[in-house]
N, C-alpha and C positions, 0 to 999 in steps of 0.2 A: 547498624546494617539491614537491609531488610534483603527478605529472599523472595525474589521475582520472578514468576512462570513466563516464559516467553513460547508463544503461538504459532509465529513466523516460520516460513520455511528455510531450512537448515542452513542454507549461506545466508541467510539474512538474518537470521536469529543469531548467528556468531558476531557479526558487525554489531548487532543491537548489544549483545553480553558484553562485547569490550565494551560499549559505551557507560554500560550498568557499572561495570566493575571500575570504570575511573571513577566513578561519582561512589565505590566503596559499598556498592554493593552485590549480593551474589546471586547471579543468573541463574536460571532451570530452562532448561531446552527441550521442548515438548511440540515439535511440529504437530499442527492438525490441518495443515494443507498444505499443497506442491504445486507448482507451475508445470501445465502440459502444453507446448506449443499447437496452435493450429494451424493445418496446412492448408489456408486460403491463400488466393492470390488477391492482391489489392485491386480497387476498384477504379476502373476507368476515369481519368479525368488530367487535366495542365494543371498539378497542383502548385500553389504558390509558395509550400514550404510544408512541414510536418510537425506535428504536436505528440508529445510522448509524456504519461503520467508514472511510467514505471521503466525501470532497466531493463524487464523482463520483455518488453517491445522491441527495443532495440535489435535484436539480432534478427526478427524478422524484416526491421528496416533496412537494415546493413545487406540484408540477402537480396531483397529487390530492387533495392536505391542504393547500390556501393557507391561511396563516396560522393554521394550527389550535392550540388554545392547549392541546393536551397536550404533557406535556414531552417533548423530543428529547433524547436520551443520544448525545452527539457523541464519538467515540474519542479527539479532542485538540483544541485550538484551533484549527487551521485549520479541518477540519469544523466547529467550534462556529461560526467564523467565517462560513463559509459557508452553515450553517442560520441565524444573526440575519439576514444579510444576505437570504435568501431570504424572510424577513419571519415566521419561527417567535419568538412572544414568550417560549417558555420553553425556554430551551437551556441543559443543564448538561454542561458536560466535564468527559469522564475525564481520568486520568492518560497517556493515549498508549497504551494496549495492549487488547486485547479484554476481558480478565479485569477492567482497569479500569472497563470499563462495567457489568459485572455486578454489582459492586460497588457502584457507584454506585447504580444501578437498586435495589438491595436496600437499599442505605439508606435511599431514598426513601418507604419503606412503601408502596408501590402496591399496590392489589388483586393477591390471589394467586389470583382468580377471573376476572380478566382478563389476556388476553396483550399483550406489546409485539409490535409489527410491526417486524421487522427488514430495511430496505431494505440490499440485498446485490446483491454482486457474483455473476455465477454460476459462476467458481472462486472456490474460496476456502478457509484452511485449515479450517476449524470450530471455529478457537479461541473466536468467542465462544458459537458452539451450545453447547460443553463446558462453558465458563462459566455460561450460562444452566440448563443440566442440574445441575450439580453445585451452584449454589445455589438451586434448584427455583423459579425463576422461568418461566413460560409464556412460549411465544413463537411468532411466525407467520414465516415467511422468503420474501421478496417479492423474487424475483430483478429487478434493474432497469437492469444494464447487464453487458457481458462484456468480458473484456479478448482484443484481437485482436492476434496475435503480426503482427510485421515482420521482413522479411528484406531489407535493404540489401544493393545488391552491391558489389564489389569494392572499384570506384572510390570509392563514398560514404564507405566504411569507411576506407579510406587517406587521404580527404580530411582526416578528422575526427582522424585519428590521426595525421597530418603529419608520416609518415616514420618513426617508432618506436612502439614498445609502449608501452603506457600505464604508470604503476606500480602502479594499484590499479583495480581494479571494482568499483563498489557496485553488490551484488545484492540488491535490496529485495523481489523476490517471486517465489513457485516458478515461475513464467512466463519473469521473465527469467532467473532461473538456467535453465532450460531452453535457453531462445533464444540464451542467452550460449554453452551446452555446442556449441550446433548452429554458431552461427557461428564458435567457434573451430576444430571440427572442418574447417570447410568453407573457413577462410583460416587455415591456421596459420601460414603464415609473417609473417601481421600482428601475431601475438602471441607472437614470441618475441624476448626472453624471457617466461616466461607472467607476466602481472602478480600480485599479490597479490590473491585472491578476499577480498572482505569483505561476510559475510552477513549480514543483519538478525537472523536468528535461525535454530535449528537445524533447524527445519521445512525454512525457504526452503534451508538448504544442502542437505538431503536430497534435492534435486529435482536437484542437480549432479551430474555424472559422479562414478564413483567416485575417479579422478585427482582432478579440482578439490576433490571435497570433503575429501580427504584433507589436505590443506594450507590450505583455507579458515577465516578467521577469521571468527570469528561472535560479533555483538555481545553484551555481558553481559547487556541488560535490552530488547532489539527495539527501542531508540529509534534514531534516526538521530544524535542530538548524540552518544550513546556509540561508533557507529558512526565518526565523524571521529575519534575519540579512537584509533584503530586506525592511523589513516593514519600514516605515518612521514615 
């Protein structure tokens, strides 16, 4: 059994914790980021459909396009479920990565004259935009939420860790990577010995400090299940 630190916002962290417990590990939840909605109206346009890479984007999409019949291309099953529960009748679920969305949209044979509307976070990797560009799929980006950095105090961190450094840390976004580096630098005694750093992708690992990046373990296919396989 490994003690695994989860840095996601609390609701997502609980779901990750359940998955870790099912694999016999002990999850430790310490959110270092939280989502904040952005009050921005969508761009004008006769869009052929929508793309979402996070369930966080679904509420804004549902608010401005309630029960819209156009297809919603969701990155994975959880995001797809959120879209279906929000009332969208045509939800098409991709294989779990941003390029999978582009492949799914390309295979749908939508009009190349009309863009997809990508409901996105303010800070993102750009992977979906790159995939859309490579597939010559027109799109417009609508930023609907942003991730806000959290900085828990020493007492809170020590309480979560329970007197010992974790065996591993899940780093699932560039924001989490940067926040953990800051936390470990601010409270080094709480992370001795340094736990294994498990990064969801190479892009995310690049946001780590050079020292932590050097020994980071990177998921083979940017899926959380694959990252779990790296936990000893």
